[in-house]
Structures are given as structure tokens and as C-alpha cells.
PATIDO-348618 format. One line per 2 residues: number of its first residue (from 1); for each residue x, y, z of C-alpha. Coordinates in nm, 2 decimals, padded with zeros to 4 digits. Layout:
N
NUM	X,Y,Z  ...
//
This chain:
248
1	-04.91,01.43,06.02  -05.08,01.77,06.07
3	-05.02,02.04,05.81  -05.06,02.41,05.85
5	-05.33,02.62,05.70  -05.08,02.75,05.44
7	-05.03,02.39,05.32  -04.66,02.36,05.41
9	-04.48,02.04,05.48  -04.15,01.96,05.64
11	-03.94,01.72,05.44  -03.60,01.56,05.48
13	-03.32,01.63,05.22  -03.01,01.41,05.24
15	-02.93,01.29,05.59  -03.04,01.55,05.86
17	-03.07,01.87,05.67  -03.43,02.00,05.71
19	-03.58,02.22,05.44  -03.93,02.37,05.39
21	-04.13,02.31,05.07  -04.47,02.43,04.96
23	-04.67,02.18,04.76  -04.87,02.29,04.47
25	-05.21,02.34,04.65  -05.41,02.17,04.38
27	-05.18,01.87,04.37  -05.18,01.85,04.75
29	-05.56,01.85,04.75  -05.61,01.57,04.49
31	-05.33,01.35,04.61  -05.45,01.38,04.97
33	-05.79,01.25,04.88  -05.65,00.98,04.65
35	-05.43,00.85,04.93  -05.73,00.82,05.16
37	-05.60,01.06,05.42  -05.93,01.17,05.57
39	-05.79,01.39,05.85  -05.58,01.59,05.62
41	-05.87,01.62,05.37  -06.07,01.77,05.65
43	-05.80,02.03,05.71  -05.78,02.12,05.34
45	-06.15,02.15,05.31  -06.14,02.43,05.58
47	-06.05,02.65,05.28  -06.40,02.69,05.13
49	-06.44,02.65,04.76  -06.62,02.98,04.75
51	-06.32,03.16,04.89  -06.06,02.99,04.66
53	-05.86,03.26,04.48  -05.78,03.26,04.11
55	-06.09,03.08,03.99  -06.19,03.20,03.64
57	-06.54,03.34,03.58  -06.73,03.08,03.40
59	-07.07,03.25,03.43  -07.22,03.59,03.49
61	-07.37,03.44,03.80  -07.11,03.39,04.08
63	-07.30,03.08,04.21  -07.33,02.92,03.87
65	-06.97,02.99,03.80  -06.88,02.81,04.12
67	-07.10,02.52,04.03  -06.90,02.48,03.71
69	-06.58,02.48,03.91  -06.74,02.22,04.15
71	-06.81,02.00,03.85  -06.45,02.03,03.73
73	-06.33,01.93,04.08  -06.56,01.63,04.09
75	-06.43,01.51,03.75  -06.07,01.55,03.86
77	-06.14,01.36,04.19  -06.30,01.08,03.99
79	-05.99,01.05,03.77  -05.75,01.06,04.06
81	-05.94,00.80,04.26  -05.96,00.57,03.96
83	-05.59,00.59,03.93  -05.57,00.51,04.30
85	-05.77,00.19,04.25  -06.14,00.29,04.30
87	-06.38,00.11,04.07  -06.43,00.32,03.75
89	-06.81,00.29,03.76  -06.83,00.38,04.13
91	-06.60,00.68,04.09  -06.79,00.83,03.80
93	-07.12,00.75,03.96  -07.01,00.95,04.27
95	-06.90,01.24,04.05  -07.23,01.24,03.86
97	-07.43,01.23,04.19  -07.25,01.52,04.35
99	-07.26,01.73,04.03  -07.64,01.67,04.02
101	-07.67,01.77,04.39  -07.47,02.08,04.32
103	-07.72,02.18,04.05  -07.99,02.18,04.31
105	-07.82,02.41,04.57  -07.92,02.77,04.59
107	-07.65,02.93,04.81  -07.28,02.95,04.84
109	-07.29,02.80,05.19  -07.48,02.49,05.06
111	-07.22,02.44,04.79  -06.94,02.47,05.04
113	-07.10,02.21,05.25  -07.16,01.98,04.96
115	-06.80,02.03,04.84  -06.67,01.91,05.18
117	-06.91,01.62,05.19  -06.81,01.50,04.85
119	-06.44,01.53,04.91  -06.46,01.34,05.24
121	-06.68,01.07,05.08  -06.41,01.01,04.82
123	-06.13,01.02,05.08  -06.31,00.77,05.31
125	-06.37,00.53,05.01  -06.00,00.55,04.92
127	-05.90,00.48,05.28  -06.13,00.18,05.30
129	-06.00,00.06,04.97  -05.64,00.09,05.09
131	-05.72,-00.12,05.40  -05.96,-00.37,05.24
133	-05.72,-00.66,05.27  -05.56,-00.55,05.59
135	-05.69,-00.73,05.90  -05.46,-00.63,06.18
137	-05.44,-00.30,06.36  -05.05,-00.28,06.35
139	-05.04,-00.30,05.97  -05.33,-00.05,05.94
141	-05.13,00.18,06.17  -04.82,00.13,05.95
143	-05.01,00.23,05.63  -05.15,00.54,05.79
145	-04.80,00.64,05.90  -04.65,00.57,05.56
147	-04.90,00.78,05.38  -04.87,01.07,05.63
149	-04.48,01.07,05.62  -04.39,01.03,05.25
151	-04.18,01.34,05.29  -03.94,01.16,05.54
153	-03.72,00.86,05.54  -03.94,00.58,05.67
155	-03.77,00.28,05.84  -03.88,-00.06,05.96
157	-03.74,00.02,06.30  -03.96,00.33,06.32
159	-04.27,00.13,06.22  -04.18,-00.14,06.48
161	-04.15,00.13,06.75  -04.48,00.28,06.64
163	-04.66,-00.06,06.67  -04.47,-00.20,06.96
165	-04.38,-00.51,06.76  -04.05,-00.68,06.70
167	-03.90,-00.57,06.36  -03.87,-00.92,06.22
169	-04.23,-01.01,06.32  -04.36,-00.69,06.18
171	-04.18,-00.74,05.86  -04.33,-01.09,05.81
173	-04.68,-00.97,05.91  -04.66,-00.67,05.67
175	-04.56,-00.90,05.38  -04.84,-01.14,05.47
177	-05.11,-00.88,05.46  -04.99,-00.65,05.18
179	-04.80,-00.90,04.96  -04.50,-00.67,04.97
181	-04.20,-00.59,05.18  -04.20,-00.27,05.39
183	-03.94,-00.11,05.17  -04.11,-00.21,04.84
185	-04.44,-00.07,04.97  -04.28,00.26,05.07
187	-04.10,00.29,04.74  -04.41,00.21,04.54
189	-04.62,00.46,04.73  -04.36,00.74,04.69
191	-04.33,00.67,04.32  -04.71,00.69,04.27
193	-04.69,01.03,04.44  -04.40,01.13,04.23
195	-04.59,01.04,03.91  -04.87,01.28,04.00
197	-04.62,01.55,04.09  -04.44,01.52,03.76
199	-04.77,01.56,03.57  -04.96,01.81,03.79
201	-04.70,02.03,03.95  -04.41,02.25,03.84
203	-04.15,02.06,04.05  -03.85,01.92,03.88
205	-03.73,01.56,03.92  -03.46,01.69,04.16
207	-03.71,01.88,04.37  -03.95,01.58,04.39
209	-03.66,01.35,04.49  -03.58,01.58,04.78
211	-03.95,01.63,04.88  -04.00,01.26,04.89
213	-03.68,01.21,05.09  -03.48,01.01,04.84
215	-03.11,01.02,04.92  -03.04,01.19,04.59
217	-03.18,01.24,04.24  -02.98,00.95,04.09
219	-03.14,00.70,04.34  -03.48,00.85,04.28
221	-03.44,00.80,03.90  -03.32,00.44,03.96
223	-03.62,00.35,04.17  -03.86,00.54,03.94
225	-03.73,00.35,03.63  -03.75,00.02,03.82
227	-04.12,00.09,03.90  -04.23,00.24,03.57
229	-03.98,00.13,03.31  -03.92,00.50,03.23
231	-03.70,00.78,03.36  -03.89,01.07,03.53
233	-03.82,01.30,03.24  -03.94,01.04,02.99
235	-04.25,00.96,03.19  -04.34,01.33,03.22
237	-04.29,01.39,02.85  -04.48,01.09,02.74
239	-04.78,01.14,02.96  -04.80,01.51,02.93
241	-04.81,01.47,02.55  -05.07,01.19,02.58
243	-05.29,01.42,02.79  -05.26,01.70,02.54
245	-05.10,01.93,02.79  -04.79,02.13,02.68
247	-04.45,02.02,02.81  -04.30,02.24,03.08
//
């Protein structure tokens, strides 16, 4: 899925009613990289870190201030990618490496280039991690489609059409390679995204349900509780408190 420079997405709400929603830009950025969506990460990196609005002044030197923000970004990327399954030591080693590289740059342009390089490095590693156990092109294509279309209702028939395979055969192949049914995989991936949105955006559970194309909030809550053992509200309260952040 291609997104606009304004970081907008289409998403489906209830049957065929189409709405527009603007993701929290920071959430969109980190979850895109965590999901291993390299092409979308490239688009988001077109917005240079030196041109990002709203960054606080952390130093009298504009370049040094930006380096501090770069370090914060790397720390956040390390955390998100660990949550996504990247080995802890690898993720933190990458973060440390790029922070050290940033310390050596002497211009804004060099820092912008390094920022893009680091983000795409993380995104490619996450993509490779996601596909590590996948051996066939059809299932690899299905996973890319699922991650790019979490805002829509994804069906087995659509994936079968995409891959040119019979639905029954695709279903068996998908389970063999991922260890999950198509529907379970889609639900798990959407709930992982929902968990991040609950903690790192201002969206309510109802809004998240519609953005991720659940039929209604009740069904979203049912699936969320099945996956996590908690309601969305309880999950948000518990983990926001655990992180030391104030409840919204």
C-alpha cells in the first residue's frame, strides 16, 4: 500500500462505508519499521529529521540538539523492534552503533542520511525476521499484503486471488509455513498493532477498532481479550502505569 506524504490512510469501517483517518505520525513511523515494511519506511524517511517540526531544543547547537533527538529515535526503534521479535542484543547493538556514528557527523545532511540508513536497516532486519521461516513466494506475498492492509478487511479469497492459488491449498500452505490459520495470523497482527496504538497514540478503543477494520468495538474487545487476556482499556491502563506515563 502506498501512503501520501501527509501520512493518511484509507480504512474500512463497518461494511462498505469508507472513512479517512490520520495516524499519529510518530506511531506510524515506529510501527512501520517494526512491521518490516521497507517501502513505506522509505516514504516516511523522505521527511528529513532536520525538518521535523515540534522538536524541543536540547542544546544551544542546532546540530547537537538534533543528534540528541536522533539518539532518542534509535532508542525507541530498538525497543519497538525488540517487541517485534528482534534479538535484544542485536537491536541494542544497532542502536549504539548508529548513535556513535551520529556523534561523528558534522552536518545536518550527513545526519539526515544516517537517519534514513539506520531506519531502513532496522526495517530490513524486521522484514527478514518476519520471513525467516517462510520458504514459498505465495506466503511471502500474503504476509506483505497483510501488513500493508491492516486497515481493511482481509479475506482468504483475496489472498488466493493475489497469489493465484486455490483457497483450500493456500490455507493449508499458510498454516504449514506460519503455524497459524490465515484468520488467526491476521487477528494477531492487528492486535499487535492495536497494542501499540493504545500506548503510543491518542486514539480510543472505538477508533482503533474502526481503523483496523473490525466490524465493531465489541468484536474488537472480544478478540483483544482473547489475544492478551485483558480488555483494551485494562491493557492501556496497566501498561501506561507500568511505563510511568500518565493515563489519558
